[in-house]
C-alpha positions as CSV (number, residue, x, y, z in Angstrom):
1,M,0.0,0.0,0.0
2,E,1.4,3.4,-1.0
3,T,1.7,6.3,1.4
4,E,0.8,9.8,0.0
5,I,2.9,12.7,1.3
6,A,1.6,16.2,1.4
7,T,3.7,18.4,-0.7
8,N,1.3,21.4,-1.2
9,H,2.5,24.5,0.8
10,S,-1.0,25.2,2.3
11,T,-1.4,21.5,3.2
12,L,2.0,21.4,4.9
13,T,1.2,24.6,6.8
14,L,-2.2,23.2,8.0
15,V,-0.6,19.9,9.1
16,S,2.2,21.7,11.0
17,A,-0.4,24.0,12.7
18,K,-2.5,21.0,13.7
19,A,0.6,19.2,15.1
20,F,1.6,22.4,17.0
21,L,-1.9,22.7,18.6
22,I,-2.0,19.0,19.5
23,A,1.4,19.1,21.0
24,H,1.0,22.4,22.9
25,P,-2.1,22.9,25.0
26,V,-1.1,26.5,25.7
27,G,-1.1,27.1,21.9
28,I,-4.7,25.9,21.9
29,A,-5.6,28.4,24.7
30,I,-4.0,31.3,22.8
31,V,-5.6,30.5,19.5
32,S,-9.0,30.1,21.1
33,G,-8.6,33.3,23.0
34,V,-7.7,35.2,19.9
35,A,-10.7,33.6,18.0
36,V,-13.1,34.6,20.8
37,G,-11.7,38.1,21.1
38,A,-11.8,38.7,17.4
39,G,-15.4,37.4,17.1
40,T,-16.5,39.6,20.0
41,Y,-14.8,42.6,18.5
42,F,-16.5,42.2,15.1
43,L,-19.9,41.4,16.6
44,M,-19.8,44.5,18.9
45,N,-18.8,46.7,15.9
46,K,-21.6,45.3,13.8
47,F,-24.3,46.0,16.5
48,L,-22.9,49.4,17.4
49,K,-22.9,50.6,13.8
50,K,-26.5,49.5,13.4
51,K,-27.6,51.5,16.5
52,E,-25.7,54.6,15.2
53,Q,-27.4,54.4,11.8
54,E,-30.9,54.1,13.4
55,K,-30.6,57.3,15.4
56,P,-32.3,60.3,13.6
57,V,-30.0,63.2,12.9
58,E,-31.1,66.3,14.7
59,A,-30.5,69.6,12.9
């Protein structure tokens, strides 16, 4: 049975990232924290911009 080796750059990057996260639980915590923080930031901006647009402009 033949073994296929990943030679594509993006595949190698993905595989190495997975290996890093599996080997280093602190890396998982950091990546998760960044993902949650970024998601919260973008959601807050989305909702705050909607509220600013809904306010009538007083002259």
